[in-house]
N, C-alpha and C positions, 0 to 999 in steps of 0.2 A: 321767336320763341320766348315765352314768358318764363322768367326765373322766379320761382317761389322760394321764400326763406322764412325761417322761424327763429325765435329768440334764442340766443345762446344760453338763456336761463332755463330753457326747456330741457327736459330729460331726454334720454334716448331709448329706443326700443318701444315696445307696445304699451308701456305704462305712461307715456308722456301725453298729457291732454293739453293740446295747444292749437293755436291757429297759425296759418302761414299767410304771409303778405307778399304782394307783388306790385310792381309799378306797371300799370296797364296802359300808360300813355299820358297825354296831357291832362294833368289834374285829376287822375283816376287811380285809386288804390284798390287792389283786389284782396279779398279776405276769404279764406276757406279753412275747413276743418282738416287738420293734418292727418287724422285717422281715416278720412273718407274723401280724398281729393277728387275722386271720380264723381262725387255728388254735385259738383259745380262750385261756384263761388259767388260772392256778392261784389259788385262794383260800386264803390263809394267815391263821391267827390271829396276833395280835400276838406271842405267845411264839414261835411257829414262825418268823415273819418275823425277829424279833430274833436267833434262833439261826442262821438262814441268813446274816444280815449278819455275825455274829461269825465264822462259818466262812469267808466270803469274805475278810474283812479279815485273818484269820490265815493265808490261803493254803491252807487245807485243801481247797479245791475247784479248785485250779489243775490244768490238764490237763498 
């Protein structure tokens, strides 16, 4: 069974907009929307996940 977790910085209840992460196995990270977990998830390799985090931290993905 996959264990999904979200940041302790995320709020609680229906107002929290966040993603959940899971260890999917060797060198794979799962990412899904916490508000719609039934919609599925992305499976990213470690390199792709690290690139995604760098882009987020740098503000490159801000709307």
